[in-house]
C-alpha positions as CSV (number, residue, x, y, z in Angstrom):
1,M,21.5,-25.3,24.1
2,S,20.4,-28.7,22.9
3,Q,20.3,-29.8,19.3
4,Q,16.5,-30.3,19.5
5,S,15.8,-26.7,20.5
6,K,18.0,-25.4,17.7
7,I,16.1,-27.4,15.2
8,A,12.7,-26.4,16.6
9,R,13.7,-22.7,16.4
10,R,15.0,-23.0,12.9
11,T,11.8,-24.8,11.9
12,F,9.7,-22.1,13.5
13,F,11.5,-19.3,11.7
14,A,11.4,-21.2,8.4
15,V,7.6,-21.6,8.7
16,L,7.2,-18.0,9.7
17,G,9.2,-16.8,6.6
18,G,7.2,-19.1,4.3
19,A,4.0,-17.7,5.7
20,A,5.1,-14.1,5.2
21,A,6.2,-14.8,1.7
22,A,2.8,-16.5,0.9
23,G,1.0,-13.5,2.4
24,V,2.9,-11.1,0.2
25,A,2.4,-13.2,-2.9
26,A,-1.4,-13.4,-2.2
27,K,-1.5,-9.6,-1.7
28,L,0.3,-8.9,-5.0
29,A,-1.8,-11.5,-6.9
30,S,-5.1,-10.0,-5.6
31,S,-4.3,-6.4,-6.5
32,S,-6.0,-4.9,-9.5
33,P,-3.9,-4.5,-12.6
34,P,-2.6,-0.9,-13.3
35,L,-4.8,1.4,-15.4
36,P,-3.7,2.0,-19.0
37,R,-2.3,5.5,-19.7
38,A,-5.5,6.5,-21.6
39,A,-7.7,5.6,-18.6
40,E,-5.5,7.6,-16.3
41,A,-5.7,10.6,-18.5
42,A,-9.5,10.3,-18.7
43,K,-9.7,10.0,-14.9
44,E,-7.6,13.2,-14.5
45,A,-9.8,15.0,-17.0
46,Q,-12.9,14.3,-14.9
47,G,-11.5,16.4,-12.1
48,D,-10.5,13.7,-9.6
49,S,-7.5,15.8,-8.6
50,Y,-7.2,19.0,-6.7
51,R,-10.4,21.0,-6.1
52,L,-10.6,24.4,-4.5
53,T,-13.3,24.0,-1.9
54,D,-14.6,26.3,0.8
55,H,-12.6,24.9,3.6
56,I,-9.4,25.2,1.5
57,K,-10.2,28.9,0.7
58,K,-10.7,29.5,4.4
59,Y,-7.3,27.9,5.1
60,Y,-5.7,30.2,2.5
61,R,-7.3,33.2,4.1
62,T,-6.0,32.3,7.6
63,T,-2.4,31.8,6.4
64,T,-2.0,35.3,5.0
65,I,0.1,37.7,7.0
């Protein structure tokens, strides 16, 4: 393999790695900051978690033996 093709391949992978790192950095920078503990507790108190809906009740009825 010639010296020129080795350099071109190394340059390609270096640019590819730099682009990947820049993409990850941009993704992390654009994410919203984490909610404070008080906001998380208030969100849970509103009922955003598990709810027993009709289709869940139907599923429970079908799993009984």
